[in-house]
N, C-alpha and C positions, 0 to 999 in steps of 0.2 A: 676635280682638277686636277690635271698629271703637270708634273714638274720633271724637267729632263735635266738628269744633275751631268754637268759636264765637268771632264776632272782632264784637260787637255793639258799639255805642258808648255805651251807658250799663249801670249796675250793675242797673239796675230790667229791662232787655231780655235783659241776659244769664240772668238768674235764671228770667224768663219762660221762654227758649230754652230751659231744662234741661227742663223739666217735660215726663216720660215719659222720661227717659234714661237711661242706665245709668252710662255712662261719658263724659265731654267733657274737653276742652281749653279751657281760658279765654284768651285772649288778650288779659292784662293792659294790652299797648302799644295795643290799640285801642280803649280806656274812653277817652273823656272825664273831664277833671277827675277821677279817680279817687282816692280817699282809702283810707287804710288801714280805714276802717271799714267801708268798701263793699265793700273786699277780704273783710273777715272775714265781711258777708251772703253773698256770692256762695258764699265757703268752707266755710259753716256749713250749705249744703242738703245734705239726705240724697241725695246724687248722687257716685260717684268721680269727683274732679276732678284734673286735670294745670295746674299755673300753669306760663304760660310769660309771658315779659317780651318782645320781642327790641328789639334796640338800634335807634336812628333816632330817635325822637321823643320818648324821655325820659331825663335823665341816669343814669349808673350810679347813684350814690349813691339814687337815686328808684327805680328799679329791682330795686337789690336789697331796699331795704326794701318794696314790696310783695310780693316772691317769698317774702321772710321772714315777712311779715304772713300770706300765705296757707298757709305749710308750717305756723304757728301756729294757722291756723283749720280745717285739716285735709285740708289737698292731699294727696292719694294719691301724686302725682308731681311733681316739678319737673323743668323742663327748661332745661339753661344751655347756652348757647354755647360752643364747643370754643374759639374763639378767645378769650374773657374770658380777663381776666388772671385768677392764680393767687390773688392775694386776696382776689378777688370771687367766685371759684368757693369758694375753702375755708370761708368766713362761712356762705354758703347750705348748702353740702354739710353742715357739722357740724350746722347746725341740721336740717338732715334728717333725720339721723340720731337727733337726740334726739326726733321726733316720728314714727320710724317712716316715713317719707316715701320713696319711690323716687326716686333721681337718675338723670335723666337728661342725658347730655352730646350735644347736636348737633351734627352738621356738616351746612353749607348750602352747596353751589356752581349760583350759580343760572344758570350760563353753559356747564357740560360737567360729564362723569363722569372723573375722574381714574383713572389706571390701577389697575390691581389693586393694583399694590404701594405707589402712593399712599395707597389707599384702607384697605390692610391696618393703614398706619403710623399713619392716622390713627384707626384703632380702637384700635391699641394706646396711642394717647397718650390716648384718653377715658378707657379703663379704667386709666391711669396715673396720671390726675387724679381718679380716685374715682369712678367713673360705676357704676351698679349695670347701667344699657343705654347701649349705644351707638344712637346714632341717625343715619345717612347718607342725607342727601337732594340728589340732584345732579339738574341739567335733561339730561334725555336726548335725546340728538339721532340715535341710529343704534338698530338692535335689537339690536347687540351691549353697547350701554351699559345695556340693560337686563338682559341676560345676567349681564354684569359684576356688577352690583347684586344680583340673586338670587343668585352665587355667593357672595355675603359670609355667607349663611345657612347657611353649610358650617360651625361651629362650633360649639363647647360653649359661647361665651359668648352671653348674649343682645345679639340686633343687630335694629334697625327698619332697611330699607332703602326708601327711596322714590323712585322715579324722577318729576322734577316735568315737566309737559309735554304735550302729547296725546300724545308717544310712550310716554311713561312710565306710561302710565294702565295697562297690565297689570301691572305692578309692585304698583300698588296692590290689585290685587284678587285675585293669586296667592302675596303676600309672607307674609301671615298664614296659608296654607295651608302655607308651607314651613318655618316656626317663626319668622318674626317675630313678636314679642311683639303686636303690633295694628296697623292702619293709619288713616289718618285720612280722614275724610268731611266733605262740608260737611251743614248741617242739609238744606238743599233749592237750586234753581237760584238763583243770585245770592247765595249767604251764602258763598263761596268763600273760604277764608283764603290758598290758595297754588294757582299753576296747575298744572292738570290734576287739580283734586280733584275727585273724584265726588260724588254726591246719597250720603245714607244709605241711602234705599230705594232706589236704582238699585244698590249694591254689595251689598245684603243680599240682590237679588233675586238678581244672577248670582251669589254665592255660595254658594246653595241650590240653584241649579241645579246648579252643578260638583260639590259634595259629594253630589248624589243620582243622579248619572252612574255 
């Protein structure tokens, strides 16, 4: 399954970008002057949506309120950073449980891909803290980094793996074919929300070619 990551700067642009899509991630942290009413309008759209609000631009209490509003408004998934405080995670997860919203606990390393042992411990912590799905996204600096990430899919648990950077692009293509619940793409060139992200049309074409061989 392919998830289109939407990082538009206004609620109106986000809603417009959703036209014709089946599944999308809304990067709430990238929307200027976002209100809870605007969140409700976005997540009331007839599209399967994931709510994500990365740290860095908004206070923790604001991020939490926006994610909870997204869940109440119909979000199918909510993404919570693994490094978040337990209290922060707990309140969002409790709200998700009462609204049939799938919880993704995500780990990001923007510099390197840790060892297999480190990554497996991180996955364990994600599930221990309440994840339905663990997401592991790491910067790829070698072919072995890609192999290490893809090896995490040999699991009975639901794990998303993503190799960031140009060398990690292969993981974005093959991971969903090897058991990752989904992968992330941009709507089109210039709309990427992460390094190495591919365009929706490009990835769909590659996956069709692979599956038809």
